[in-house]
C-alpha beads as a LAMMPS data file, in Angstrom:
LAMMPS data file: protein, C-alpha beads

256 atoms
255 bonds

1 atom types
1 bond types

-500.0 500.0 xlo xhi
-500.0 500.0 ylo yhi
-500.0 500.0 zlo zhi

Masses

1 110.0

Atoms # bond

1 1 1 -218.038 -73.650 -277.882
2 1 1 -214.750 -73.602 -276.080
3 1 1 -212.495 -76.527 -276.905
4 1 1 -208.847 -75.751 -276.294
5 1 1 -206.025 -77.663 -277.987
6 1 1 -202.438 -77.016 -276.802
7 1 1 -199.905 -78.633 -279.051
8 1 1 -196.198 -79.103 -278.268
9 1 1 -195.925 -75.625 -276.602
10 1 1 -192.427 -74.608 -275.457
11 1 1 -191.421 -71.292 -273.903
12 1 1 -187.978 -70.278 -272.758
13 1 1 -186.731 -67.200 -270.979
14 1 1 -183.256 -65.731 -270.604
15 1 1 -182.089 -64.651 -267.109
16 1 1 -180.011 -61.545 -266.333
17 1 1 -176.775 -63.598 -266.571
18 1 1 -177.865 -64.760 -270.048
19 1 1 -178.578 -68.306 -268.882
20 1 1 -181.635 -69.932 -270.411
21 1 1 -184.672 -71.114 -268.416
22 1 1 -186.954 -73.478 -270.149
23 1 1 -190.374 -72.786 -268.589
24 1 1 -192.482 -75.065 -270.781
25 1 1 -191.252 -77.984 -272.895
26 1 1 -193.379 -79.564 -275.644
27 1 1 -196.458 -79.370 -273.539
28 1 1 -199.622 -80.765 -275.123
29 1 1 -203.146 -80.876 -273.615
30 1 1 -206.729 -80.874 -274.885
31 1 1 -209.531 -79.293 -272.812
32 1 1 -213.074 -80.135 -273.806
33 1 1 -215.885 -77.736 -274.356
34 1 1 -217.566 -76.648 -271.077
35 1 1 -214.961 -78.456 -269.007
36 1 1 -213.541 -77.058 -265.802
37 1 1 -209.853 -78.028 -265.501
38 1 1 -207.386 -77.081 -262.760
39 1 1 -203.632 -76.784 -263.246
40 1 1 -201.477 -77.594 -260.233
41 1 1 -197.788 -78.087 -259.850
42 1 1 -194.637 -76.963 -258.010
43 1 1 -193.712 -73.272 -258.065
44 1 1 -192.007 -72.375 -261.298
45 1 1 -193.677 -75.168 -263.314
46 1 1 -195.096 -72.655 -265.825
47 1 1 -198.772 -72.550 -264.880
48 1 1 -199.065 -68.800 -265.230
49 1 1 -196.870 -68.773 -268.319
50 1 1 -199.151 -71.333 -269.966
51 1 1 -202.257 -69.359 -268.995
52 1 1 -200.787 -66.186 -270.525
53 1 1 -200.019 -68.051 -273.756
54 1 1 -203.583 -69.363 -273.903
55 1 1 -204.820 -65.811 -273.342
56 1 1 -202.663 -64.504 -276.138
57 1 1 -200.735 -62.282 -273.734
58 1 1 -197.513 -64.187 -274.422
59 1 1 -196.293 -66.344 -277.314
60 1 1 -194.708 -69.761 -277.347
61 1 1 -191.264 -70.238 -278.902
62 1 1 -192.742 -73.301 -280.616
63 1 1 -196.039 -75.065 -280.718
64 1 1 -199.523 -73.596 -280.804
65 1 1 -202.754 -73.047 -278.908
66 1 1 -206.153 -73.074 -280.615
67 1 1 -209.726 -72.408 -279.481
68 1 1 -212.261 -74.227 -281.543
69 1 1 -209.659 -74.853 -284.269
70 1 1 -208.741 -71.077 -284.426
71 1 1 -205.134 -70.277 -283.465
72 1 1 -204.736 -67.908 -280.540
73 1 1 -202.070 -65.319 -281.353
74 1 1 -203.292 -62.299 -279.465
75 1 1 -205.907 -61.338 -276.787
76 1 1 -209.487 -61.427 -278.006
77 1 1 -213.068 -61.259 -276.745
78 1 1 -213.504 -65.082 -276.885
79 1 1 -211.041 -65.465 -273.950
80 1 1 -211.554 -63.816 -270.555
81 1 1 -209.009 -63.786 -267.764
82 1 1 -209.286 -63.239 -264.018
83 1 1 -206.054 -62.549 -262.155
84 1 1 -205.151 -63.019 -258.507
85 1 1 -205.046 -59.213 -258.172
86 1 1 -208.413 -57.646 -258.613
87 1 1 -207.217 -55.216 -261.379
88 1 1 -210.225 -52.940 -260.992
89 1 1 -210.249 -49.266 -261.924
90 1 1 -210.506 -47.408 -258.551
91 1 1 -212.048 -44.325 -260.179
92 1 1 -214.893 -46.329 -261.721
93 1 1 -217.877 -47.649 -259.798
94 1 1 -218.787 -51.337 -260.023
95 1 1 -221.190 -50.877 -262.895
96 1 1 -218.627 -49.055 -264.938
97 1 1 -215.884 -51.540 -264.073
98 1 1 -217.964 -54.458 -265.265
99 1 1 -219.127 -52.574 -268.416
100 1 1 -215.529 -51.593 -269.351
101 1 1 -214.963 -54.404 -271.889
102 1 1 -218.302 -53.738 -273.513
103 1 1 -217.448 -50.054 -273.699
104 1 1 -214.211 -50.946 -275.521
105 1 1 -216.309 -53.057 -277.934
106 1 1 -218.437 -49.907 -278.687
107 1 1 -221.513 -51.441 -277.218
108 1 1 -224.234 -48.740 -276.772
109 1 1 -224.494 -47.260 -273.284
110 1 1 -227.997 -48.624 -272.500
111 1 1 -227.115 -52.161 -273.697
112 1 1 -223.728 -52.352 -272.002
113 1 1 -225.199 -51.253 -268.704
114 1 1 -228.017 -53.798 -269.113
115 1 1 -225.493 -56.565 -269.663
116 1 1 -223.189 -55.342 -266.908
117 1 1 -226.067 -55.285 -264.414
118 1 1 -227.027 -58.821 -265.330
119 1 1 -223.610 -60.125 -264.367
120 1 1 -223.460 -57.948 -261.221
121 1 1 -226.688 -59.579 -260.241
122 1 1 -225.312 -62.993 -261.121
123 1 1 -222.434 -62.655 -258.693
124 1 1 -224.690 -61.386 -255.942
125 1 1 -223.675 -57.681 -255.837
126 1 1 -226.879 -55.981 -256.915
127 1 1 -226.955 -53.659 -253.902
128 1 1 -223.339 -52.568 -254.586
129 1 1 -223.743 -51.534 -258.246
130 1 1 -222.815 -47.883 -257.665
131 1 1 -220.087 -48.464 -254.986
132 1 1 -216.392 -48.113 -255.677
133 1 1 -213.821 -50.848 -255.258
134 1 1 -212.380 -49.389 -252.079
135 1 1 -215.795 -49.843 -250.432
136 1 1 -215.813 -53.585 -251.035
137 1 1 -214.189 -56.536 -249.282
138 1 1 -211.596 -58.656 -251.068
139 1 1 -214.093 -61.354 -251.891
140 1 1 -216.557 -58.824 -253.283
141 1 1 -213.852 -57.217 -255.450
142 1 1 -213.008 -60.614 -256.849
143 1 1 -216.656 -61.161 -257.689
144 1 1 -216.532 -57.884 -259.657
145 1 1 -213.507 -59.151 -261.542
146 1 1 -215.330 -62.321 -262.452
147 1 1 -218.428 -60.373 -263.514
148 1 1 -216.312 -58.103 -265.738
149 1 1 -214.749 -61.141 -267.387
150 1 1 -218.115 -62.787 -267.926
151 1 1 -219.725 -59.592 -269.300
152 1 1 -217.768 -59.970 -272.515
153 1 1 -219.382 -63.434 -272.885
154 1 1 -216.127 -65.307 -273.490
155 1 1 -216.144 -68.977 -274.604
156 1 1 -213.091 -69.567 -272.414
157 1 1 -212.437 -68.237 -268.937
158 1 1 -208.908 -68.333 -267.553
159 1 1 -208.413 -67.883 -263.800
160 1 1 -204.968 -67.446 -262.257
161 1 1 -205.213 -68.225 -258.534
162 1 1 -208.244 -65.900 -258.237
163 1 1 -209.011 -66.806 -254.674
164 1 1 -205.427 -67.119 -253.361
165 1 1 -205.490 -63.952 -251.335
166 1 1 -208.812 -64.622 -249.599
167 1 1 -209.391 -66.065 -246.132
168 1 1 -210.523 -69.692 -245.971
169 1 1 -214.205 -69.074 -245.387
170 1 1 -214.500 -66.509 -248.211
171 1 1 -212.427 -68.767 -250.464
172 1 1 -214.859 -71.673 -249.897
173 1 1 -217.826 -69.362 -250.587
174 1 1 -216.270 -68.098 -253.812
175 1 1 -215.624 -71.658 -254.962
176 1 1 -219.295 -72.509 -254.468
177 1 1 -220.354 -69.321 -256.338
178 1 1 -217.986 -70.031 -259.224
179 1 1 -219.554 -73.466 -259.627
180 1 1 -223.048 -71.986 -259.613
181 1 1 -221.986 -69.470 -262.303
182 1 1 -220.308 -72.231 -264.299
183 1 1 -223.460 -74.327 -264.153
184 1 1 -225.508 -71.428 -265.447
185 1 1 -223.080 -70.116 -268.022
186 1 1 -221.424 -73.364 -269.126
187 1 1 -218.067 -71.805 -269.994
188 1 1 -214.848 -73.705 -270.442
189 1 1 -212.660 -72.782 -267.441
190 1 1 -208.946 -73.293 -266.873
191 1 1 -208.147 -72.624 -263.241
192 1 1 -204.652 -72.288 -261.794
193 1 1 -204.389 -73.017 -258.074
194 1 1 -201.790 -74.044 -255.426
195 1 1 -204.605 -75.528 -253.319
196 1 1 -205.115 -79.257 -253.922
197 1 1 -208.331 -79.088 -251.941
198 1 1 -209.634 -76.349 -254.240
199 1 1 -208.666 -78.279 -257.351
200 1 1 -210.487 -81.416 -256.155
201 1 1 -213.563 -79.446 -255.152
202 1 1 -213.932 -77.579 -258.466
203 1 1 -212.528 -79.631 -261.271
204 1 1 -213.650 -82.169 -263.810
205 1 1 -209.930 -82.948 -264.314
206 1 1 -206.767 -81.932 -262.493
207 1 1 -203.650 -81.499 -264.662
208 1 1 -200.434 -81.980 -262.634
209 1 1 -197.468 -80.178 -264.150
210 1 1 -193.842 -81.051 -263.486
211 1 1 -191.213 -78.290 -263.267
212 1 1 -187.793 -77.621 -264.700
213 1 1 -189.088 -77.745 -267.384
214 1 1 -192.912 -77.554 -267.260
215 1 1 -194.593 -80.649 -268.769
216 1 1 -197.848 -82.503 -268.205
217 1 1 -196.966 -85.142 -265.584
218 1 1 -200.382 -86.629 -264.906
219 1 1 -204.041 -85.882 -265.622
220 1 1 -206.511 -87.023 -262.910
221 1 1 -210.193 -87.362 -263.507
222 1 1 -212.408 -86.188 -260.684
223 1 1 -215.561 -88.177 -261.078
224 1 1 -217.146 -87.331 -257.759
225 1 1 -220.727 -85.989 -258.240
226 1 1 -221.355 -82.344 -257.370
227 1 1 -221.946 -80.846 -254.880
228 1 1 -218.808 -82.464 -253.369
229 1 1 -218.325 -83.301 -249.749
230 1 1 -214.765 -82.330 -248.709
231 1 1 -214.919 -84.885 -245.857
232 1 1 -215.906 -87.864 -248.021
233 1 1 -213.491 -90.823 -248.555
234 1 1 -213.641 -90.337 -252.294
235 1 1 -212.581 -86.708 -251.966
236 1 1 -209.769 -87.622 -249.556
237 1 1 -208.524 -90.317 -251.863
238 1 1 -208.135 -88.003 -254.857
239 1 1 -206.568 -85.273 -252.682
240 1 1 -204.065 -87.787 -251.343
241 1 1 -203.132 -88.928 -254.836
242 1 1 -202.550 -85.381 -256.037
243 1 1 -200.476 -84.508 -252.950
244 1 1 -198.399 -87.616 -253.419
245 1 1 -197.621 -86.691 -256.976
246 1 1 -196.721 -83.130 -255.941
247 1 1 -194.398 -84.441 -253.259
248 1 1 -192.616 -86.612 -255.790
249 1 1 -192.301 -83.663 -258.165
250 1 1 -190.879 -81.462 -255.455
251 1 1 -188.221 -84.065 -254.645
252 1 1 -187.380 -85.056 -258.194
253 1 1 -188.231 -82.026 -260.418
254 1 1 -188.635 -82.875 -264.073
255 1 1 -188.153 -86.679 -263.446
256 1 1 -191.728 -87.836 -263.412

Bonds

1 1 1 2
2 1 2 3
3 1 3 4
4 1 4 5
5 1 5 6
6 1 6 7
7 1 7 8
8 1 8 9
9 1 9 10
10 1 10 11
11 1 11 12
12 1 12 13
13 1 13 14
14 1 14 15
15 1 15 16
16 1 16 17
17 1 17 18
18 1 18 19
19 1 19 20
20 1 20 21
21 1 21 22
22 1 22 23
23 1 23 24
24 1 24 25
25 1 25 26
26 1 26 27
27 1 27 28
28 1 28 29
29 1 29 30
30 1 30 31
31 1 31 32
32 1 32 33
33 1 33 34
34 1 34 35
35 1 35 36
36 1 36 37
37 1 37 38
38 1 38 39
39 1 39 40
40 1 40 41
41 1 41 42
42 1 42 43
43 1 43 44
44 1 44 45
45 1 45 46
46 1 46 47
47 1 47 48
48 1 48 49
49 1 49 50
50 1 50 51
51 1 51 52
52 1 52 53
53 1 53 54
54 1 54 55
55 1 55 56
56 1 56 57
57 1 57 58
58 1 58 59
59 1 59 60
60 1 60 61
61 1 61 62
62 1 62 63
63 1 63 64
64 1 64 65
65 1 65 66
66 1 66 67
67 1 67 68
68 1 68 69
69 1 69 70
70 1 70 71
71 1 71 72
72 1 72 73
73 1 73 74
74 1 74 75
75 1 75 76
76 1 76 77
77 1 77 78
78 1 78 79
79 1 79 80
80 1 80 81
81 1 81 82
82 1 82 83
83 1 83 84
84 1 84 85
85 1 85 86
86 1 86 87
87 1 87 88
88 1 88 89
89 1 89 90
90 1 90 91
91 1 91 92
92 1 92 93
93 1 93 94
94 1 94 95
95 1 95 96
96 1 96 97
97 1 97 98
98 1 98 99
99 1 99 100
100 1 100 101
101 1 101 102
102 1 102 103
103 1 103 104
104 1 104 105
105 1 105 106
106 1 106 107
107 1 107 108
108 1 108 109
109 1 109 110
110 1 110 111
111 1 111 112
112 1 112 113
113 1 113 114
114 1 114 115
115 1 115 116
116 1 116 117
117 1 117 118
118 1 118 119
119 1 119 120
120 1 120 121
121 1 121 122
122 1 122 123
123 1 123 124
124 1 124 125
125 1 125 126
126 1 126 127
127 1 127 128
128 1 128 129
129 1 129 130
130 1 130 131
131 1 131 132
132 1 132 133
133 1 133 134
134 1 134 135
135 1 135 136
136 1 136 137
137 1 137 138
138 1 138 139
139 1 139 140
140 1 140 141
141 1 141 142
142 1 142 143
143 1 143 144
144 1 144 145
145 1 145 146
146 1 146 147
147 1 147 148
148 1 148 149
149 1 149 150
150 1 150 151
151 1 151 152
152 1 152 153
153 1 153 154
154 1 154 155
155 1 155 156
156 1 156 157
157 1 157 158
158 1 158 159
159 1 159 160
160 1 160 161
161 1 161 162
162 1 162 163
163 1 163 164
164 1 164 165
165 1 165 166
166 1 166 167
167 1 167 168
168 1 168 169
169 1 169 170
170 1 170 171
171 1 171 172
172 1 172 173
173 1 173 174
174 1 174 175
175 1 175 176
176 1 176 177
177 1 177 178
178 1 178 179
179 1 179 180
180 1 180 181
181 1 181 182
182 1 182 183
183 1 183 184
184 1 184 185
185 1 185 186
186 1 186 187
187 1 187 188
188 1 188 189
189 1 189 190
190 1 190 191
191 1 191 192
192 1 192 193
193 1 193 194
194 1 194 195
195 1 195 196
196 1 196 197
197 1 197 198
198 1 198 199
199 1 199 200
200 1 200 201
201 1 201 202
202 1 202 203
203 1 203 204
204 1 204 205
205 1 205 206
206 1 206 207
207 1 207 208
208 1 208 209
209 1 209 210
210 1 210 211
211 1 211 212
212 1 212 213
213 1 213 214
214 1 214 215
215 1 215 216
216 1 216 217
217 1 217 218
218 1 218 219
219 1 219 220
220 1 220 221
221 1 221 222
222 1 222 223
223 1 223 224
224 1 224 225
225 1 225 226
226 1 226 227
227 1 227 228
228 1 228 229
229 1 229 230
230 1 230 231
231 1 231 232
232 1 232 233
233 1 233 234
234 1 234 235
235 1 235 236
236 1 236 237
237 1 237 238
238 1 238 239
239 1 239 240
240 1 240 241
241 1 241 242
242 1 242 243
243 1 243 244
244 1 244 245
245 1 245 246
246 1 246 247
247 1 247 248
248 1 248 249
249 1 249 250
250 1 250 251
251 1 251 252
252 1 252 253
253 1 253 254
254 1 254 255
255 1 255 256
């Protein structure tokens, strides 16, 4: 299970000069079980703030977020998060990095290593189990971060621009691997990205957020069968529609 219901969420911050910044304003959205949804929008539209609220790392000033009808008020094992930064422990090898969450849950040593190894194998890093993060490429470190999030068996996986720092070829490879993992694991995934191409390639739906303040502007269904051809007319049409919306939002923030 992994149905997410976001209801009238608002979040404001106060700047150094005491002025108020409304990051999210009465934002509502429902994400279905096992759905892969991307969030796109202008810089400052509240994508990361929303993700942190869903993770329980931040709290809305008003409104609520629930996972399968249970309110999210703090971080918990049912929600995993992958950040743009790899956030790995440099003093732990890959096996111990992936097993960390299970260790915190007091899972026995033999069982947590068994589970950790399963997810290391799943992301294609079997031969690097006992390496350390500094010995891996950026793409490989991000695979470790995904394996660590999956090892806790969350119902919901949140991903905040996880491939943003990778080169184009590695990024495309990671997108394909994420889809393969999603097909096997059937997790609900909310994916934040600045890349429209990435959003169209990955998503069941694309949620376009406006900025100043952050609201749901448009939700676009991506009904193209997988695997998707980035050069197809259908792909180009959806990509063009999203880019057009983002251009309008950039020129008239908060007006669409």
